[in-house]
VMD Tcl script that builds the backbone (N, CA, C; Angstrom):
set m [mol new atoms 519]
animate dup $m
set s [atomselect $m all]
$s set {name element resname resid chain x y z} {
  {N N MET 1 A -97.492 -9.833 -7.169}
  {CA C MET 1 A -97.793 -8.580 -7.750}
  {C C MET 1 A -98.891 -8.196 -6.768}
  {N N LYS 2 A -99.819 -9.086 -6.330}
  {CA C LYS 2 A -100.884 -8.872 -5.254}
  {C C LYS 2 A -100.225 -8.342 -4.289}
  {N N ASN 3 A -99.085 -9.211 -3.456}
  {CA C ASN 3 A -98.379 -9.267 -2.398}
  {C C ASN 3 A -98.088 -7.616 -2.369}
  {N N THR 4 A -97.697 -7.222 -3.430}
  {CA C THR 4 A -97.086 -6.155 -3.622}
  {C C THR 4 A -98.424 -4.830 -3.031}
  {N N LYS 5 A -99.531 -4.892 -3.608}
  {CA C LYS 5 A -101.257 -3.811 -4.135}
  {C C LYS 5 A -101.128 -3.356 -1.888}
  {N N ARG 6 A -100.880 -4.528 -1.126}
  {CA C ARG 6 A -101.055 -4.105 0.410}
  {C C ARG 6 A -100.151 -3.003 0.718}
  {N N LEU 7 A -98.600 -3.070 0.080}
  {CA C LEU 7 A -98.036 -1.815 0.361}
  {C C LEU 7 A -98.354 -0.725 0.328}
  {N N TYR 8 A -99.387 -0.295 -0.885}
  {CA C TYR 8 A -99.756 0.618 -1.751}
  {C C TYR 8 A -100.202 1.724 -0.426}
  {N N PRO 9 A -101.117 1.761 0.247}
  {CA C PRO 9 A -101.329 2.425 1.397}
  {C C PRO 9 A -100.325 3.076 2.068}
  {N N LEU 10 A -99.226 2.433 2.277}
  {CA C LEU 10 A -97.918 3.217 3.127}
  {C C LEU 10 A -97.693 4.089 1.626}
  {N N LEU 11 A -98.160 4.174 0.953}
  {CA C LEU 11 A -97.734 5.785 -0.210}
  {C C LEU 11 A -98.279 6.752 0.369}
  {N N LEU 12 A -100.031 6.529 1.103}
  {CA C LEU 12 A -100.502 7.795 1.641}
  {C C LEU 12 A -99.800 8.090 2.957}
  {N N SER 13 A -99.097 7.021 3.555}
  {CA C SER 13 A -98.593 7.827 4.816}
  {C C SER 13 A -97.152 8.622 4.677}
  {N N LEU 14 A -96.560 8.013 3.624}
  {CA C LEU 14 A -95.731 8.950 3.389}
  {C C LEU 14 A -95.931 10.207 2.969}
  {N N CYS 15 A -96.858 9.861 1.855}
  {CA C CYS 15 A -97.483 11.566 1.514}
  {C C CYS 15 A -97.919 12.378 2.851}
  {N N ILE 16 A -98.510 11.760 3.375}
  {CA C ILE 16 A -98.954 12.804 4.969}
  {C C ILE 16 A -97.890 12.975 5.774}
  {N N VAL 17 A -97.073 12.056 5.828}
  {CA C VAL 17 A -95.596 13.035 6.621}
  {C C VAL 17 A -94.966 13.880 5.712}
  {N N LEU 18 A -94.850 13.696 4.419}
  {CA C LEU 18 A -94.164 14.636 3.886}
  {C C LEU 18 A -94.583 16.065 3.591}
  {N N VAL 19 A -95.969 15.849 3.369}
  {CA C VAL 19 A -96.705 17.189 3.399}
  {C C VAL 19 A -96.844 17.572 5.027}
  {N N ASP 20 A -97.034 16.905 6.153}
  {CA C ASP 20 A -97.154 17.403 7.337}
  {C C ASP 20 A -95.594 18.122 7.728}
  {N N GLN 21 A -94.335 17.600 7.159}
  {CA C GLN 21 A -93.131 18.050 7.817}
  {C C GLN 21 A -93.101 19.245 6.805}
  {N N LEU 22 A -92.990 19.234 5.903}
  {CA C LEU 22 A -92.740 19.970 4.883}
  {C C LEU 22 A -93.665 21.602 5.178}
  {N N THR 23 A -95.303 21.493 5.485}
  {CA C THR 23 A -95.720 22.452 5.765}
  {C C THR 23 A -95.142 23.065 7.093}
  {N N LYS 24 A -95.226 22.268 8.285}
  {CA C LYS 24 A -94.607 22.765 9.722}
  {C C LYS 24 A -93.134 23.201 9.403}
  {N N ASN 25 A -91.951 23.002 8.803}
  {CA C ASN 25 A -91.029 23.106 8.123}
  {C C ASN 25 A -90.886 24.786 7.727}
  {N N TRP 26 A -92.031 24.986 7.203}
  {CA C TRP 26 A -92.477 26.184 6.176}
  {C C TRP 26 A -92.730 27.429 7.374}
  {N N ILE 27 A -93.747 26.507 7.978}
  {CA C ILE 27 A -94.349 27.955 9.224}
  {C C ILE 27 A -93.382 27.901 9.792}
  {N N VAL 28 A -91.982 27.457 10.252}
  {CA C VAL 28 A -91.338 27.738 11.703}
  {C C VAL 28 A -89.985 28.377 10.881}
  {N N ALA 29 A -89.867 28.303 9.503}
  {CA C ALA 29 A -88.869 29.561 8.919}
  {C C ALA 29 A -89.611 30.537 8.538}
  {N N HIS 30 A -91.106 30.762 8.535}
  {CA C HIS 30 A -91.585 32.347 7.986}
  {C C HIS 30 A -92.186 32.935 9.029}
  {N N ILE 31 A -92.943 32.147 10.023}
  {CA C ILE 31 A -93.660 32.986 11.284}
  {C C ILE 31 A -93.109 32.431 12.311}
  {N N ARG 32 A -93.204 33.752 13.082}
  {CA C ARG 32 A -92.660 33.872 14.171}
  {C C ARG 32 A -93.796 32.874 15.573}
  {N N VAL 33 A -93.076 32.184 16.308}
  {CA C VAL 33 A -93.799 31.332 17.191}
  {C C VAL 33 A -94.836 32.528 17.724}
  {N N ASN 34 A -95.558 32.447 18.180}
  {CA C ASN 34 A -96.788 32.597 18.930}
  {C C ASN 34 A -97.659 33.879 18.400}
  {N N THR 35 A -97.481 34.072 16.642}
  {CA C THR 35 A -98.054 35.723 16.305}
  {C C THR 35 A -98.523 34.273 14.841}
  {N N VAL 36 A -99.443 35.303 14.077}
  {CA C VAL 36 A -100.288 35.153 13.347}
  {C C VAL 36 A -99.662 35.418 11.835}
  {N N GLY 37 A -99.734 34.647 11.151}
  {CA C GLY 37 A -99.024 34.880 9.733}
  {C C GLY 37 A -99.796 35.367 8.667}
  {N N TYR 38 A -100.798 34.903 8.520}
  {CA C TYR 38 A -102.009 34.726 7.459}
  {C C TYR 38 A -103.321 34.936 8.032}
  {N N SER 39 A -104.275 35.522 7.375}
  {CA C SER 39 A -105.718 35.644 8.311}
  {C C SER 39 A -106.480 35.325 6.604}
  {N N PHE 40 A -107.131 34.608 6.319}
  {CA C PHE 40 A -108.318 34.317 5.557}
  {C C PHE 40 A -109.864 34.489 5.626}
  {N N PHE 41 A -110.206 34.807 4.806}
  {CA C PHE 41 A -111.873 34.479 5.002}
  {C C PHE 41 A -112.586 35.156 6.325}
  {N N GLY 42 A -111.789 36.796 6.172}
  {CA C GLY 42 A -112.350 37.216 7.754}
  {C C GLY 42 A -112.071 36.736 9.042}
  {N N GLY 43 A -111.137 36.075 8.878}
  {CA C GLY 43 A -110.264 35.726 10.254}
  {C C GLY 43 A -111.018 34.256 10.542}
  {N N PHE 44 A -111.952 33.791 9.497}
  {CA C PHE 44 A -112.368 32.384 9.717}
  {C C PHE 44 A -110.917 31.012 9.959}
  {N N LEU 45 A -109.944 31.636 8.989}
  {CA C LEU 45 A -108.551 30.472 8.994}
  {C C LEU 45 A -107.750 31.442 9.114}
  {N N ASP 46 A -107.073 31.301 10.436}
  {CA C ASP 46 A -105.297 31.686 10.405}
  {C C ASP 46 A -104.145 31.161 10.138}
  {N N ILE 47 A -103.199 31.322 9.467}
  {CA C ILE 47 A -101.997 30.571 9.622}
  {C C ILE 47 A -101.623 31.135 10.843}
  {N N VAL 48 A -101.118 30.488 11.651}
  {CA C VAL 48 A -100.156 30.402 13.167}
  {C C VAL 48 A -98.746 30.172 13.251}
  {N N HIS 49 A -98.069 30.173 13.975}
  {CA C HIS 49 A -97.340 29.489 14.826}
  {C C HIS 49 A -97.230 29.364 16.000}
  {N N VAL 50 A -97.877 27.927 16.109}
  {CA C VAL 50 A -97.911 27.631 17.503}
  {C C VAL 50 A -96.971 26.597 18.356}
  {N N ARG 51 A -96.209 26.315 19.209}
  {CA C ARG 51 A -96.064 24.979 19.227}
  {C C ARG 51 A -96.862 24.350 21.106}
  {N N ASN 52 A -96.969 22.890 20.582}
  {CA C ASN 52 A -97.804 22.762 21.444}
  {C C ASN 52 A -96.844 21.147 22.256}
  {N N ASN 53 A -96.929 21.196 23.118}
  {CA C ASN 53 A -95.826 20.127 23.995}
  {C C ASN 53 A -96.713 19.138 24.891}
  {N N ALA 54 A -98.190 19.038 24.382}
  {CA C ALA 54 A -99.284 18.205 25.174}
  {C C ALA 54 A -99.788 17.008 23.824}
  {N N VAL 55 A -100.998 16.740 24.066}
  {CA C VAL 55 A -101.537 16.389 22.683}
  {C C VAL 55 A -102.883 17.232 22.766}
  {N N ALA 56 A -103.782 16.828 21.707}
  {CA C ALA 56 A -104.659 17.780 21.898}
  {C C ALA 56 A -105.711 18.674 22.851}
  {N N PHE 57 A -105.919 19.710 22.752}
  {CA C PHE 57 A -106.389 20.571 23.542}
  {C C PHE 57 A -105.172 20.931 24.957}
  {N N SER 58 A -104.187 20.791 24.378}
  {CA C SER 58 A -102.917 20.701 25.186}
  {C C SER 58 A -103.176 20.158 26.806}
  {N N LEU 59 A -103.939 18.381 26.517}
  {CA C LEU 59 A -104.213 17.706 27.534}
  {C C LEU 59 A -102.411 17.379 27.622}
  {N N GLY 60 A -102.268 17.270 29.336}
  {CA C GLY 60 A -101.174 16.314 29.502}
  {C C GLY 60 A -99.809 17.689 29.584}
  {N N SER 61 A -99.751 18.780 29.457}
  {CA C SER 61 A -98.567 19.846 29.209}
  {C C SER 61 A -98.271 19.858 30.758}
  {N N SER 62 A -99.013 19.471 31.754}
  {CA C SER 62 A -98.146 19.863 33.242}
  {C C SER 62 A -97.734 18.488 33.639}
  {N N LEU 63 A -97.618 17.320 33.062}
  {CA C LEU 63 A -97.086 16.297 33.429}
  {C C LEU 63 A -95.524 15.769 33.483}
  {N N SER 64 A -94.766 15.474 34.424}
  {CA C SER 64 A -93.390 15.180 33.869}
  {C C SER 64 A -93.069 14.219 32.401}
  {N N LEU 65 A -91.725 15.339 32.377}
  {CA C LEU 65 A -91.001 14.693 31.319}
  {C C LEU 65 A -91.111 13.356 31.127}
  {N N THR 66 A -90.711 12.406 32.142}
  {CA C THR 66 A -90.651 11.372 31.719}
  {C C THR 66 A -91.974 10.513 31.444}
  {N N ILE 67 A -93.041 10.816 32.019}
  {CA C ILE 67 A -94.549 10.604 31.547}
  {C C ILE 67 A -95.020 10.980 30.564}
  {N N ARG 68 A -94.559 12.353 29.879}
  {CA C ARG 68 A -94.903 12.443 28.801}
  {C C ARG 68 A -94.249 11.537 27.743}
  {N N THR 69 A -92.631 11.560 28.043}
  {CA C THR 69 A -92.006 10.690 27.256}
  {C C THR 69 A -93.007 9.187 26.783}
  {N N VAL 70 A -93.262 8.581 28.163}
  {CA C VAL 70 A -93.938 7.437 27.784}
  {C C VAL 70 A -95.572 7.793 27.183}
  {N N LEU 71 A -96.066 8.510 27.563}
  {CA C LEU 71 A -97.451 8.930 27.200}
  {C C LEU 71 A -97.496 9.090 25.524}
  {N N PHE 72 A -96.840 9.913 25.025}
  {CA C PHE 72 A -96.630 11.022 23.890}
  {C C PHE 72 A -95.609 10.401 23.155}
  {N N ILE 73 A -94.430 9.639 23.178}
  {CA C ILE 73 A -93.625 8.841 22.376}
  {C C ILE 73 A -93.502 7.717 22.495}
  {N N ILE 74 A -93.621 7.090 23.700}
  {CA C ILE 74 A -92.746 5.346 23.753}
  {C C ILE 74 A -94.469 4.830 23.184}
  {N N ILE 75 A -95.273 5.075 24.003}
  {CA C ILE 75 A -96.860 4.459 23.719}
  {C C ILE 75 A -97.341 4.607 22.277}
  {N N PRO 76 A -97.147 5.455 22.036}
  {CA C PRO 76 A -97.407 5.972 20.083}
  {C C PRO 76 A -96.653 5.245 19.246}
  {N N LEU 77 A -95.278 5.042 19.475}
  {CA C LEU 77 A -94.688 4.169 18.620}
  {C C LEU 77 A -94.974 2.940 18.710}
  {N N ILE 78 A -95.443 2.203 19.975}
  {CA C ILE 78 A -95.607 0.977 19.891}
  {C C ILE 78 A -97.100 0.887 19.045}
  {N N VAL 79 A -97.728 1.658 19.496}
  {CA C VAL 79 A -99.319 1.498 18.539}
  {C C VAL 79 A -99.001 1.797 17.224}
  {N N LEU 80 A -97.928 2.574 16.611}
  {CA C LEU 80 A -97.771 3.106 15.364}
  {C C LEU 80 A -96.960 1.607 14.796}
  {N N ALA 81 A -96.014 0.993 15.086}
  {CA C ALA 81 A -95.613 -0.074 14.517}
  {C C ALA 81 A -96.509 -0.845 14.511}
  {N N TYR 82 A -97.276 -1.582 15.549}
  {CA C TYR 82 A -98.638 -2.186 15.275}
  {C C TYR 82 A -99.662 -1.998 14.009}
  {N N ILE 83 A -100.204 -0.688 13.893}
  {CA C ILE 83 A -100.883 -0.482 13.371}
  {C C ILE 83 A -100.078 -0.421 11.550}
  {N N ALA 84 A -98.887 -0.221 11.479}
  {CA C ALA 84 A -97.756 -0.741 10.401}
  {C C ALA 84 A -97.833 -1.930 9.794}
  {N N SER 85 A -97.604 -2.965 10.767}
  {CA C SER 85 A -98.043 -4.698 11.126}
  {C C SER 85 A -98.969 -4.624 10.292}
  {N N LEU 86 A -100.321 -3.994 10.527}
  {CA C LEU 86 A -101.363 -4.426 10.457}
  {C C LEU 86 A -101.376 -4.224 8.872}
  {N N VAL 87 A -100.977 -2.941 8.085}
  {CA C VAL 87 A -101.004 -2.574 7.278}
  {C C VAL 87 A -100.277 -3.551 5.835}
  {N N VAL 88 A -99.282 -3.725 6.144}
  {CA C VAL 88 A -98.114 -4.844 5.448}
  {C C VAL 88 A -98.076 -5.933 5.688}
  {N N SER 89 A -99.032 -6.503 6.702}
  {CA C SER 89 A -99.396 -7.809 7.324}
  {C C SER 89 A -99.854 -8.972 6.056}
  {N N THR 90 A -99.027 -9.963 5.503}
  {CA C THR 90 A -99.660 -10.591 4.812}
  {C C THR 90 A -100.751 -11.637 5.172}
  {N N ARG 91 A -100.341 -12.013 6.620}
  {CA C ARG 91 A -101.311 -12.837 7.082}
  {C C ARG 91 A -102.845 -12.491 7.647}
  {N N ASN 92 A -103.051 -10.875 7.654}
  {CA C ASN 92 A -104.272 -10.771 7.296}
  {C C ASN 92 A -105.110 -10.111 6.286}
  {N N ASN 93 A -105.194 -11.313 5.588}
  {CA C ASN 93 A -105.518 -11.467 4.442}
  {C C ASN 93 A -107.442 -10.871 4.571}
  {N N ASP 94 A -107.813 -11.354 5.701}
  {CA C ASP 94 A -109.127 -10.630 5.987}
  {C C ASP 94 A -109.338 -9.085 6.205}
  {N N LEU 95 A -108.496 -8.320 6.121}
  {CA C LEU 95 A -108.307 -6.971 6.669}
  {C C LEU 95 A -107.859 -6.592 4.610}
  {N N SER 96 A -109.457 -5.709 4.915}
  {CA C SER 96 A -109.727 -5.203 3.491}
  {C C SER 96 A -108.906 -3.862 3.196}
  {N N SER 97 A -108.855 -4.001 2.217}
  {CA C SER 97 A -108.048 -2.845 1.403}
  {C C SER 97 A -108.583 -1.246 2.030}
  {N N PHE 98 A -109.746 -1.251 2.298}
  {CA C PHE 98 A -110.172 0.024 2.758}
  {C C PHE 98 A -109.767 0.203 4.271}
  {N N TYR 99 A -109.695 -0.956 4.912}
  {CA C TYR 99 A -109.049 -0.772 6.385}
  {C C TYR 99 A -107.485 -0.205 6.288}
  {N N ARG 100 A -106.714 -0.710 5.196}
  {CA C ARG 100 A -105.435 -0.583 5.184}
  {C C ARG 100 A -105.202 0.517 4.729}
  {N N TRP 101 A -106.117 1.634 4.057}
  {CA C TRP 101 A -105.910 2.700 3.634}
  {C C TRP 101 A -106.366 3.642 5.074}
  {N N ILE 102 A -107.600 3.350 5.532}
  {CA C ILE 102 A -107.711 4.218 6.761}
  {C C ILE 102 A -106.582 4.171 7.750}
  {N N PHE 103 A -106.066 2.940 7.963}
  {CA C PHE 103 A -104.894 2.630 9.020}
  {C C PHE 103 A -103.632 3.033 8.491}
  {N N ALA 104 A -103.492 3.606 7.214}
  {CA C ALA 104 A -102.113 3.962 6.647}
  {C C ALA 104 A -102.155 5.807 6.605}
  {N N ALA 105 A -103.639 6.030 6.769}
  {CA C ALA 105 A -103.814 7.604 6.874}
  {C C ALA 105 A -103.689 7.867 8.493}
  {N N PHE 106 A -103.987 6.811 9.421}
  {CA C PHE 106 A -103.980 7.179 10.782}
  {C C PHE 106 A -102.476 7.380 11.227}
  {N N LEU 107 A -101.542 5.946 10.500}
  {CA C LEU 107 A -99.832 6.078 10.471}
  {C C LEU 107 A -99.142 7.176 9.982}
  {N N GLY 108 A -99.819 7.562 9.151}
  {CA C GLY 108 A -98.843 9.170 8.800}
  {C C GLY 108 A -99.442 10.383 9.552}
  {N N GLY 109 A -100.456 10.391 9.980}
  {CA C GLY 109 A -100.911 11.206 11.079}
  {C C GLY 109 A -100.006 11.184 12.418}
  {N N GLY 110 A -100.041 10.170 12.792}
  {CA C GLY 110 A -99.305 9.807 13.836}
  {C C GLY 110 A -97.877 9.671 13.625}
  {N N ILE 111 A -97.184 9.386 12.690}
  {CA C ILE 111 A -96.004 9.252 12.673}
  {C C ILE 111 A -95.089 11.054 12.412}
  {N N GLY 112 A -96.285 12.009 11.613}
  {CA C GLY 112 A -96.076 13.233 11.766}
  {C C GLY 112 A -95.602 14.029 12.950}
  {N N ASN 113 A -96.678 13.611 13.807}
  {CA C ASN 113 A -96.749 14.610 15.202}
  {C C ASN 113 A -95.736 13.724 16.060}
  {N N VAL 114 A -95.256 12.230 16.310}
  {CA C VAL 114 A -94.396 11.788 16.533}
  {C C VAL 114 A -92.789 12.681 16.832}
  {N N PHE 115 A -92.542 12.147 14.686}
  {CA C PHE 115 A -91.232 12.929 14.781}
  {C C PHE 115 A -91.161 14.327 15.319}
  {N N ASP 116 A -92.310 15.363 15.196}
  {CA C ASP 116 A -92.190 16.346 16.088}
  {C C ASP 116 A -91.756 15.994 17.612}
  {N N ARG 117 A -92.353 15.361 18.507}
  {CA C ARG 117 A -92.179 15.367 19.784}
  {C C ARG 117 A -90.744 14.985 19.989}
  {N N ILE 118 A -90.482 14.095 18.911}
  {CA C ILE 118 A -88.980 13.647 19.024}
  {C C ILE 118 A -87.711 14.696 18.817}
  {N N PHE 119 A -88.121 15.251 17.282}
  {CA C PHE 119 A -86.848 15.958 17.130}
  {C C PHE 119 A -87.395 17.487 16.927}
  {N N ARG 120 A -88.341 17.728 17.694}
  {CA C ARG 120 A -88.852 19.482 18.093}
  {C C ARG 120 A -88.574 19.328 19.829}
  {N N HIS 121 A -88.221 18.640 20.577}
  {CA C HIS 121 A -88.117 18.523 21.765}
  {C C HIS 121 A -89.719 18.800 22.204}
  {N N PHE 122 A -90.439 17.824 22.402}
  {CA C PHE 122 A -91.723 17.703 22.799}
  {C C PHE 122 A -92.274 18.475 22.271}
  {N N GLN 123 A -91.933 19.225 21.393}
  {CA C GLN 123 A -92.968 20.772 20.760}
  {C C GLN 123 A -93.528 20.000 19.237}
  {N N VAL 124 A -94.828 19.663 19.058}
  {CA C VAL 124 A -95.389 19.496 17.835}
  {C C VAL 124 A -95.639 21.131 17.409}
  {N N VAL 125 A -95.507 21.070 15.985}
  {CA C VAL 125 A -96.043 22.400 15.187}
  {C C VAL 125 A -97.216 22.786 15.317}
  {N N ASP 126 A -98.267 23.756 15.418}
  {CA C ASP 126 A -99.385 23.902 15.084}
  {C C ASP 126 A -99.747 24.828 14.082}
  {N N PHE 127 A -100.404 25.145 12.917}
  {CA C PHE 127 A -100.380 26.197 12.617}
  {C C PHE 127 A -101.482 26.734 11.830}
  {N N MET 128 A -102.594 25.963 11.816}
  {CA C MET 128 A -104.310 26.340 11.322}
  {C C MET 128 A -104.928 26.517 12.559}
  {N N GLN 129 A -105.397 27.835 12.159}
  {CA C GLN 129 A -106.632 28.125 13.134}
  {C C GLN 129 A -107.907 28.850 12.883}
  {N N ASN 130 A -108.927 27.479 13.348}
  {CA C ASN 130 A -110.310 28.572 12.688}
  {C C ASN 130 A -111.007 28.577 14.164}
  {N N ARG 131 A -112.064 30.120 13.074}
  {CA C ARG 131 A -112.768 30.234 14.407}
  {C C ARG 131 A -114.479 29.521 14.230}
  {N N VAL 132 A -114.682 29.555 15.595}
  {CA C VAL 132 A -115.459 28.670 15.288}
  {C C VAL 132 A -116.984 29.270 16.241}
  {N N TYR 133 A -116.949 30.595 16.463}
  {CA C TYR 133 A -117.829 31.600 16.190}
  {C C TYR 133 A -118.835 30.673 18.327}
  {N N GLY 134 A -118.298 30.519 18.874}
  {CA C GLY 134 A -118.821 30.438 19.711}
  {C C GLY 134 A -119.024 28.808 20.171}
  {N N LEU 135 A -118.984 27.659 19.275}
  {CA C LEU 135 A -119.499 26.549 19.334}
  {C C LEU 135 A -118.649 26.187 20.318}
  {N N PHE 136 A -119.334 24.935 21.667}
  {CA C PHE 136 A -118.794 24.495 22.469}
  {C C PHE 136 A -117.982 25.593 23.196}
  {N N GLY 137 A -118.988 26.382 23.601}
  {CA C GLY 137 A -117.898 27.429 23.998}
  {C C GLY 137 A -116.686 28.128 23.996}
  {N N LEU 138 A -116.305 28.026 22.895}
  {CA C LEU 138 A -115.097 28.210 21.834}
  {C C LEU 138 A -114.925 29.273 20.974}
  {N N GLU 139 A -114.283 30.500 21.218}
  {CA C GLU 139 A -114.192 31.478 20.121}
  {C C GLU 139 A -113.510 30.613 18.331}
  {N N TYR 140 A -112.299 30.182 19.312}
  {CA C TYR 140 A -111.134 29.194 18.415}
  {C C TYR 140 A -110.848 27.978 18.535}
  {N N TRP 141 A -111.111 26.962 17.651}
  {CA C TRP 141 A -110.853 25.808 17.749}
  {C C TRP 141 A -109.494 25.549 18.127}
  {N N PRO 142 A -108.785 24.641 18.779}
  {CA C PRO 142 A -107.623 24.601 19.339}
  {C C PRO 142 A -106.759 24.399 17.354}
  {N N VAL 143 A -105.309 24.824 17.716}
  {CA C VAL 143 A -104.398 24.987 16.396}
  {C C VAL 143 A -104.647 23.480 16.281}
  {N N TRP 144 A -104.576 23.243 14.562}
  {CA C TRP 144 A -104.275 22.065 14.707}
  {C C TRP 144 A -103.407 22.012 13.605}
  {N N ASN 145 A -103.103 21.153 12.528}
  {CA C ASN 145 A -101.935 20.535 11.645}
  {C C ASN 145 A -102.001 19.215 10.702}
  {N N ILE 146 A -101.662 19.244 9.592}
  {CA C ILE 146 A -101.615 18.085 8.278}
  {C C ILE 146 A -101.928 17.076 9.306}
  {N N ALA 147 A -101.212 16.600 10.135}
  {CA C ALA 147 A -100.900 14.954 11.206}
  {C C ALA 147 A -102.283 15.227 11.638}
  {N N ASP 148 A -102.520 16.426 12.317}
  {CA C ASP 148 A -104.182 16.369 13.245}
  {C C ASP 148 A -104.953 15.680 12.110}
  {N N ALA 149 A -105.237 16.524 11.031}
  {CA C ALA 149 A -106.218 16.162 10.115}
  {C C ALA 149 A -106.393 15.033 9.489}
  {N N SER 150 A -105.344 14.313 9.414}
  {CA C SER 150 A -105.117 12.963 9.055}
  {C C SER 150 A -105.751 12.232 9.558}
  {N N ILE 151 A -105.418 12.389 11.042}
  {CA C ILE 151 A -106.030 11.322 11.540}
  {C C ILE 151 A -107.649 11.309 12.232}
  {N N VAL 152 A -107.958 12.853 12.386}
  {CA C VAL 152 A -109.427 13.132 12.499}
  {C C VAL 152 A -110.324 12.728 11.036}
  {N N ILE 153 A -109.530 12.870 10.033}
  {CA C ILE 153 A -110.425 12.530 8.739}
  {C C ILE 153 A -110.993 11.296 8.760}
  {N N ALA 154 A -109.092 10.233 9.177}
  {CA C ALA 154 A -109.438 8.635 9.150}
  {C C ALA 154 A -110.325 8.073 10.050}
  {N N GLY 155 A -110.153 9.362 11.282}
  {CA C GLY 155 A -111.202 8.533 12.721}
  {C C GLY 155 A -112.800 8.552 11.990}
  {N N VAL 156 A -112.929 9.816 11.695}
  {CA C VAL 156 A -114.258 10.091 11.126}
  {C C VAL 156 A -114.834 8.984 9.937}
  {N N ILE 157 A -114.267 8.510 9.231}
  {CA C ILE 157 A -114.274 8.053 8.257}
  {C C ILE 157 A -114.680 6.337 8.566}
  {N N PHE 158 A -113.802 6.103 9.686}
  {CA C PHE 158 A -113.905 4.700 10.503}
  {C C PHE 158 A -114.832 4.774 11.128}
  {N N MET 159 A -114.989 5.519 11.816}
  {CA C MET 159 A -116.429 5.110 12.618}
  {C C MET 159 A -117.642 5.436 11.742}
  {N N LEU 160 A -117.839 6.274 10.837}
  {CA C LEU 160 A -119.044 6.275 10.046}
  {C C LEU 160 A -119.060 5.131 9.204}
  {N N HIS 161 A -117.825 4.226 8.952}
  {CA C HIS 161 A -118.108 3.308 8.187}
  {C C HIS 161 A -118.338 2.021 9.143}
  {N N LEU 162 A -118.010 2.062 10.365}
  {CA C LEU 162 A -118.351 0.822 11.680}
  {C C LEU 162 A -119.611 0.975 11.691}
  {N N LEU 163 A -120.629 2.795 11.826}
  {CA C LEU 163 A -121.810 2.801 12.029}
  {C C LEU 163 A -122.323 2.173 11.267}
  {N N TYR 164 A -122.330 2.497 9.824}
  {CA C TYR 164 A -123.212 1.702 8.798}
  {C C TYR 164 A -123.092 0.644 8.517}
  {N N HIS 165 A -121.983 -0.282 8.880}
  {CA C HIS 165 A -122.476 -1.916 8.978}
  {C C HIS 165 A -122.844 -1.939 10.249}
  {N N LEU 166 A -123.088 -0.990 11.191}
  {CA C LEU 166 A -123.641 -1.177 12.787}
  {C C LEU 166 A -125.202 -1.428 12.035}
  {N N ILE 167 A -125.666 -0.466 11.294}
  {CA C ILE 167 A -127.237 -0.274 11.345}
  {C C ILE 167 A -127.574 -1.172 10.136}
  {N N LYS 168 A -126.842 -1.374 9.697}
  {CA C LYS 168 A -127.111 -2.551 8.139}
  {C C LYS 168 A -127.563 -3.877 8.723}
  {N N ASP 169 A -126.489 -4.277 10.267}
  {CA C ASP 169 A -126.779 -5.708 10.691}
  {C C ASP 169 A -128.214 -5.849 11.439}
  {N N LYS 170 A -128.137 -4.515 12.073}
  {CA C LYS 170 A -129.568 -4.302 12.754}
  {C C LYS 170 A -130.685 -4.962 11.830}
  {N N GLU 171 A -130.614 -3.676 10.858}
  {CA C GLU 171 A -131.426 -4.172 9.860}
  {C C GLU 171 A -131.950 -5.666 9.204}
  {N N LYS 172 A -130.321 -6.112 8.973}
  {CA C LYS 172 A -130.815 -8.009 8.881}
  {C C LYS 172 A -131.286 -8.475 9.661}
  {N N GLU 173 A -131.500 -8.278 10.967}
  {CA C GLU 173 A -131.913 -9.056 12.192}
  {C C GLU 173 A -133.451 -8.695 11.976}
}
mol reanalyze $m
mol bondsrecalc $m
mol representation Tube
mol addrep $m
């Protein structure tokens, strides 16, 4: 039974992929590309339909198809396979449950976006747009999706955890 517990975080990965793909499919079916479907909180949050053929902030959109295939599909698939192996491995008994859950969140988000790149012709469906009122010189934050949110949240929790332990270790010295 204890060995199967290490697989529980994969349920988080599965949920993230399902919610990500269901929301993207709903957006594709109900909102025309490059239009705002709904606006909330006085324009703070817009539900839009945007296609991104690159990565965050549209970085890499001018790269050739071959380079984008390697950078945005092949390398991420290798990294995702490695992360999945960390989550399920019995050889990593020193890997805490906390890290397995964090890696599972990365895995779910990564799978959601790579799935789009493979099955939507390199176009990731993004649909949440937030107004940031000039923060970092931007009126709007780049449009994002559930997979992006999962990756960012997992990354922030991971970094805060590392920072906490770094500070705690410094205090011990």
